[in-house]
N, C-alpha and C positions, 0 to 999 in steps of 0.2 A: 431536318438537316441532312446534307450529304455526309457520308462517312468514308474515311480512307483507312484501309488496313495495310500494314507493312509487315512482312515476314523476312527478317534479316538473318540468313544463315552464314555458315563459314565460307562458302564459295559463291552463293548466289542470293540475291534479294528479290522478292516479289512484292509488287504493290498493286492494289485494286481500289477503284473508286466505285461506290455504290450509292444510288440515288435513294430518296426517302421511301420509295415504294419497295425497295429491296432488289432493284434491277442493277446488274453490273454495267456501268457506263464505259469503263476502260480499264486496262491493266498494263503493267509494264514490268520489265526485268532489268536488274542491275547486278553489279558485282557483289563482293563480300559485304555483309552487314554486321560482321562480328565486331562488337564495340571494342573489345580488348585489342583487336588487330588493327583497326582503322582509326580509332580515337574519335574525338568529337569533331575535329575539322574534317576528317575523312567522311564521317557520317553526314555532316552538313552538305558536303559536295554531292554525296550519293543521293540525298533527299532532294536536292535541287534538280538533279538529273531525272529522278523518278517522277516528281510532281510535274515537271515539264512534259514528260512522256505521257502522263495521265491526262494532260490537257485540261487541268482544272482552271477554270476562268473566274470562279467566284471568289469572294473575299474569305479571309480566315474565320470571320465570325460565323459564317454559314457552313463550316466544316468541322466535324469531330474526327480525331485521328487516334488510332492505337498503333504503336510500334511494338512488335514482338521481336526482340533482338537477342541473338546469341551473345554471350559475354556481358549482358546487362542485367544481372540478377540481383544486384544490390540497390537498396533504396536511394543512396546518394547518387549513384550513376543514373538511375532512372529520372531523378529530379533534375539533374544536370542536362540530360537530353531533352526533357519536356520544356525546360526553360529556354533552350536553344530554339526549339520549334516555335514556341510562343513569340520569342524575340524576332524571329524572321516573319512573323505574321502569317504563317502557313495554316494554322488552325486555332480556333478559339478555345476548343477543349481538347486536351491531350492526355493520353495515358500511355505509359511505357511499361512493358512487362517482359519477361523472358520469352524466348522463342518456344520453350516447352509449354508455357501457360497459354499462348495463342494456339498451339497444337491441341491442347486439351479442350479448349472451347470449341474448336472446329470439329474435333473427333466425335463429340457427342451433341453437336448442334445446340450448345448452351445448356444441356441437361446435366445432371450429376453423373459421375463416372470416373474411371481411372484411365490413365494412359501410361504405357511402358514404352520408353524410347531406348533402343539399343543400336548405336552406330559405333563410331570410334569410342564414344563415352556412353554412359547410361544414366537414366533417371526414371523414377516413377512419380507421377503427380496425380492428384485427384481433387475433386470438390464434391460436396454433398448438397442436399436440397435447401440448405440455408446459406449457401455460398461460402461455407468455410472451406479453406484450401489447405493442403499440406503436401509435403514431398518427402522422398527418401532417395538418397544417392545424388548423383550429379556433382560430386565433390572433387572430380578430377582423378587422374591416374594414380596419384600417391595416396589420396585420402578416401577414395570410394567410387570407382566406376565398375564395380563388380557386375559381371554379366555382359560387359561391353565387348566389342570387337577387339579392342586393344588387350583386354585381360585374357580373352580366348587365345589370341595370337601369342601373348607373352607366356601363358601357361603351356602352349604347345612347344615353345622354345625351351622352357624349363624342363619339360618332360624329356626332350631330346638329350639335354645335358645330364639329366639323372641316369638315363639309359646308358650313355657313353661312360659315365663314371662307375656303372655297375651296381648302383643301389636302386635303380628304377627299372620298370619293366621295359622289355624291347617293344618298339613301336614303329609302324611304317612312317610315322611323322619324321623320323630321322632322314629318310630319303625324300619324302614328299616336300618337306620344308626346305631342304637343301636345294632341290630343283626350283622351288618357287623363288628362293632368294638368289639363285644363280651364283652359288659359291661352290668351290671345289673342296674346301676343307672347313670343318666347323670352327676352327680357330679364327677364321676370318670374321665370323659372326661376333665374337667377343670384341674385336676392335671396332666393328661397325656400330655395335650397340653403345659402347662406352664413349666413343668419340662423338656420338650424337648424329652420325650420318644416317642411321636408321631411326627416324622419329616415330611418333605415335601412329601416324597414318601408315607407315611402312609395316609396322608390326601388326596393326589391325588388319592389314590386307592379307595376312596369313590365315585369318579366320576361315575363309571358304575351304582351304585345304584341310583344316581340322574337321569341319563338317563332312567333307568328302571321305575322310578316313573313317568316320563313324559309319557311313553307308557301306564301306568296304569291310566292316566288322572289326575294326581296331578297338580294343578294349580301353587302351589309354586315352584315345581321342574321345570315346564315349564318356569316360569319367570326367574329362574336361568340360564337355558340353552339359553333362548332368549338373556339375557344380555351377556352371553359368546360369542354367535354368532355375536351380534352387535359390541362387542369390537373387535373381530377378523376382521370383515368387515370394521370397522373404520380404522384399521391399513392397511388393503389392499387398501382402498381408498386413504389413505395418501401417501403410497408408489407409487401407480400408478400415482397420481397427481404430485408428485415431480419428477417422471421420465418422465412425459408427454407422457404416453403410449397411443397411438391412437387406435380407433376401438375396435376389439375384443381382450380382454386381457386374456391370459391363466394363470390359477391359479392351481398349484399343491398343494393338501392338504395332509400333511404327519404328522407323530408323532402318538403316541398311541391313543390320543383322536380322532383326525380326521380320523385315519385309521379305527376306530370302528364306529364312530358316525357322519361322514360327512353328511349323509342324513338328520339328525335332525338339524344340525347346518347350513347347506347350505342356506336355505331361509333367515335366519337372516343375514348371511354374505353378501349375494347378495344384500339384501335391504340396508344394511348400506353402502355398497360400491357404490351404484348406483349414488350418486351425483357426484362421481369423475371418474367413469368408464362408458363408453358408453355401453359396453357389456362384462360381466364377464363370462368366460367359465371354468368350472372345468375340469381338465385333469389328467390323470394317469401319474405319473413320468416315464420318458422313461428309465432312468438308475439309479441305486442306488448311494448313495453319494460317495462310494469308486471309482466308475468309473467317477463320476463328478470330483473328485480329479485328476484322470488320465487324463481327458480332459484338466484340468488347467495345468498339467505338460506338456502335449503335446504342448500347446500354449507357455509355457515357453521355450520349446526346439525349437521353431520357426516353428513348424509343424501346418498345418491347421486342422480344424474340418469340415467334410462334412457329408451329410446324409448317404452316404455309410458306413463311419466309425462308426457312431452312430448305424446304423442297425446291423453292424457286432458285435459290442460290446454287444448290446442287445441280439442278438442271441446266442453268445458264453458265456454269463454271467452264471456262475454256480449257482445253488440253494444254498443259504446261504450267498451270497454276497449282 
């Protein structure tokens, strides 16, 4: 069977069509694939556009499809989406997973391992050699996105207000974040935060200034980044322990924060995970999430995943996927 992988993120969706030999036939880009943002009707329109761009001419019975979508982590949502795909006759076999699950499969080429994702939010996901999966984090800004860009930015703001009130240490973040936010007085920040004018993305965008302050020697910023790394490492250790992963454990670090700043966070991640992991090894993701979704679709079709296939996909993967 041909297989289709879909990776639906908050701003962009990627789709790929792979033939039975593991060759990439075509690929396409679309808008947001976040199920919570666009809903079922929006996803249906997006899928119609993507499948048209992939130029798939075969019938649904000869296609297996996996959709890895942001905002589709619950079973009832996944079943609703799969029912829609089947009803439209787009694929005979359908699996819907979270975007993090597709990223995990791609990062390790189908092998056991862990993935830590830190962007605006954060999550750690893993699987072992008997296909058991578990996660830690990913519960949103109120319930648990520790180690995320949002939490780093928010902790930076909190540190500024503690310093202004006189019960926190002085920090260069007071001036750096004011400059980043383009405000004249910190009182403006209170109004912008509580009115909702500054949402999660705006606060998460403060993260790079916190990391920059660490490089300038600011102790308050260093403590914020240490806490973020320890939180991520705690999640890594929890997932590895629950999966009973032995020996050297491979961890792929992805997402905007980790893509830029893994070097600063890594010592804290490794230290926090050390009580649960014999040896933690940082690795580069082997395949992007959209090809991780294609691998899951291939398993759904009853086809295997071997090293030759993964190498072929990695070699053929176009820039932009």
